[in-house]
RORO-805080 format. One record per residue (C-alpha): residue in three letters; x, y negated, z negated. Coordinates in steps of 0.2 Angstrom, whole numbers, plus 5000, padded with zeros to 4 digits. Each point is the difference from the previous one (the first is absolute). Layout:
# residues N
AlaXYZ
...
This chain:
# residues 381
Met492348755158
Pro501350134996
Ile501250045014
Glu500050195006
Tyr501250085010
Arg500950165002
Cys501850044994
Gln501250025015
Gln501050144990
Cys498650114994
Asp498449945008
Lys499149974983
Leu498649875000
Leu500649854988
Arg499149854994
Val500749844993
Ala499449834995
Asp499949885015
Ala501249884991
Ala501450135003
Ala499849985019
Gly501749985008
Lys500950074986
Lys500950174998
Gly499350144990
Lys500550174994
Cys498850145003
Pro499550094984
His499950175009
Cys501650015009
Gly501049854994
Ala500449935017
Val500249815000
Gly499149925015
Asp499249835006
Ile498349974995
Pro498949935015
Met499149835000
Ser498350105001
Ser499350175000
Ser500650105014
Ala498950095012
Ala500850174996
Ser499449994982
Thr498150005004
Ser499950095017
Pro499550185001
Pro501350145004
Pro500550025019
Ala499150125010
Asp500650184999
Pro500950065016
Phe499450184996
Ala498249955000
Gly499650115015
Ile500750164991
Gly498949974985
Arg498349975010
Gly499750185003
Ala500350054982
Thr498450064991
Ser500750054983
Asp501549974989
Lys500850165007
Asp499949955018
Asn500749824996
Pro501950014998
Phe499949834991
Ala498650034988
Gly501050054985
Ala501049845002
Ala498549895002
Ser499150074985
Ala501649984988
Asn500149825007
Ser498149974996
Ala500150074984
Ala501649904995
Arg499149845005
Glu498450044991
Ser500950044984
Ala500949835000
Gly498449924998
Asn499349935017
Pro498949854997
Phe499350045018
Ala499850174998
Asp498150005003
Ala500349915017
Ala501350115005
Ala499050164997
Gly498849955014
Thr501450015013
Ser501050145007
Ser501450045012
Ala499850155010
Ala501949995004
Trp500450034982
Gly498750114994
Gly499549884985
Pro499449834995
Ala500949865007
Ala501449924990
Asn499449834991
Ser501249875005
Tyr499449884986
Val500550124986
Ser500749904985
Pro501850034996
Ala499649994982
Gly499550154990
Thr498449994988
Ala501050074985
Pro501049874989
Asp501749985006
Tyr501149924986
Ser501550025012
Ala499549865012
Lys501249855000
Pro499349814998
Val499949915015
Ile501249855001
Gly499349845007
Gly498350055003
Ala498349924995
Ile499550034981
Thr498250044995
Pro499350024983
Thr500050184996
Arg499350104985
Val501450094990
Glu499950164992
Leu501050054984
Asn500550175005
Glu500649945017
Leu501149864992
Phe500850134989
Ser500250135015
Arg500749875012
Thr501249934987
Trp500850174994
Gln500150065018
Ile501049855005
Tyr501049994984
Ser500550184997
Pro501350015015
Gln500749834996
Met500150024981
Gly501949965001
Gln499749845009
Gly498849964986
Val501250034986
Leu501349885008
Phe498749875000
Ala499550024983
Leu501849984995
Leu500149845010
Ile498549934991
Ile500750054983
Gly501649915005
Ile499149845006
Gly499150004984
Ile501650014989
Ala500749875010
Gly498549884997
Gln500350044981
Val501849955001
Val499649835009
Ala498649964987
Gln501150054985
Pro500949834999
Leu498349924999
Ala499550114986
Phe501649974991
Ala499849815002
Gln498350014993
Gln500650084984
Met501449864999
Met498749875001
Gln498750054988
Asp499949834992
Gln499649915017
Leu498250045004
Val500049925017
Ala501650095005
Val499450174993
Val498349975011
Leu501049965016
Leu501150154998
Met498550114997
Ile499249945016
Ala501750025010
Gln500150184993
Gln498250045006
Val500349925017
Cys501650115002
Gly499150164996
Phe498649955011
Leu501149975015
Val500950164997
Gln498350095000
Val499449925016
Phe501750055008
Asn499750184994
Thr498250005007
Cys500549945017
Ile501450135003
Thr498850134992
Ile498749965013
Leu501250005014
Phe500950174995
Ala498350084996
Leu499349955018
Asn501650075008
Leu499850164990
Ala498250025005
Arg500349975018
Ser501450134999
Lys501349885007
Gln501750085002
Ser500749894985
Pro498749944988
Phe501449884994
Asp500049915018
Gly499749824997
Ile499350004982
Phe501249854995
Ser499449905014
Ile498749914990
Gly500349825005
Arg498349975008
His499150104987
Phe500749954984
Leu499149824998
Pro498350065006
Leu500150154989
Leu500649894985
Ala498449885003
Gln498950165001
Gln500650074984
Phe500049834991
Leu498249985005
Ile499450174995
Thr501049984983
Leu499149834998
Ile498350075003
Ser500450154987
Ile500649874987
Ser498549905002
Ile498850144998
Met500850054984
Ala500049834994
Val498149985002
Cys499750184993
Met500949944984
Ile498949854997
Pro498950114988
Val501550044990
Gly500349824997
Leu498349974994
Ala500150164990
Ala501549934991
Leu498949854994
Ser499250134989
Arg501650044991
Gln499550184998
Pro501450115006
Glu498950155004
Val498949895011
Ile501649935009
Val500850175003
Ile498450075007
Ala499749865011
Ala501850005007
Ile499950195003
Ile498349985010
Cys500649845010
Ile501750095004
Cys499150155007
Ile498749895010
Gly501549895007
Ala501050165004
Val498550065011
Phe499849845009
Val501949995003
Ala500050185007
Val498749955012
Val501049855006
Gln501550125002
Met499050125011
Val499249865010
Phe501649935006
Phe500950165000
Leu500450005019
Ser500549815001
Gly501850034997
Tyr500050145014
Leu499149885012
Leu501249864997
Ile501550115005
Asp499350125012
Arg498849895009
Arg500849824996
Met498449934994
Gly499849844990
Val499950014981
Ile498149965000
Gln499750105016
Ala500850154992
Met499149994984
Thr498249975009
Thr500450155011
Ser500550114986
Lys498449954991
Glu499050065016
Tyr501050165003
Met499950064982
Met498149984999
Gly499550184996
Asn501750054997
Lys500449914983
Leu499450154989
Thr500950145010
Val501649905000
Phe499949964981
Leu499750184997
Thr501450055011
Met501349884992
Leu499350054983
Ile500350185002
Ala501749975007
Gly500549894986
Ile499450124987
Leu500850155008
Gly501649915004
Thr500249944983
Leu499850174993
Phe501350065013
Val501249874995
Val499850044982
Phe500250185001
Thr501549995011
Cys500949884988
Cys499849855012
Ile500950095014
Gly498450015008
Val499949825003
Leu501250025015
Phe498650105009
Tyr498549914993
Val500449825006
Pro500250055019
Tyr498550114999
Leu498949864992
Ala500749875013
Leu499650135015
Leu498350024992
Gly499649815001
Ala500650005018
Ile498950155004
Val498549924992
Tyr500349845011
Leu500250105017
Ser498550104996
Ala498849864995
Thr500549915016
Gly499750155011
Gln501850015006
Phe500050194998
Ala499250085016
Thr500150185004
Gly500650045017
Gln500649825004
Met501749965004
Thr501349924989
Val500449835009
Thr501749944998
Gly500149834993
Gln500649884987
Tyr499049924987
Arg501449904992
């Protein structure tokens, strides 16, 4: 059960996940930081205190005679306009002291209109949630636009790491050219070069996820702790290896008809078979990527095991795969056009935006965006 209580500073009703009991939280209304109680406080569900001026209002027969009628009417209208789920029940009760219907103490602090400014709850329970394409783009831009400078710095960091990886792998490529007459040595050097590139890719993926989660959760510095990847690197390496292995296996199976077509020794048949098989394989690989899209985030943010993260991702992406695929496809097409038309300068803005978009997909699909809830202070590293 969620914990409900009122902010000690502004008296707003707040709701947090029960896992946040005993922690400190920041009120989204006034910004005050306070202790979260172990259970819902009585003040959050009890009706307002009795009116000390009740005797004055009893004799009033109209709004004109009641000096408090205007305030009560405005208060009632404000509560009804906020979308009171218990409005029908409240309509049957009245308070002569206030000259209007009694205030509903169970009114939800969350509005009915979409609020994309809500911050994700850290450390709360996760639940499968259906995502919407326009919501993903809206949330991402709303968070990214005021922190664009931080994103550019991160893009420069990623580019620098990529260049460093190429520099490290260059001696391997040079040695490969020098030993072209030694087949075994060439093969071993090629494998070493691929392994080096794969390790750099996993390292970049790890710090990208940490940076994007910090950015999405509006931490003071999105670079905070992004290089503390010791506990995340090996699980993420295993996860990336498994997904790559599954993808390669799918493509190998899909290319079997091409091998059979090669027996006919007809170039036209081989080309047509190759095109069809590659397209089919690409579709299956895309499905695999969508099924396990959340697994890297679950490994790092929730510290799940590799298999648990992949099975949880499969569960949470059910019903979301097409939406997420279209989201990433649109972002990829528009981002590529933007990079091309800006003579590659746009990559400094596109890389962090795409990273943040992935984090927003994860936080939305796991139900970590909750309008009206508090942002619980905590660590996920």
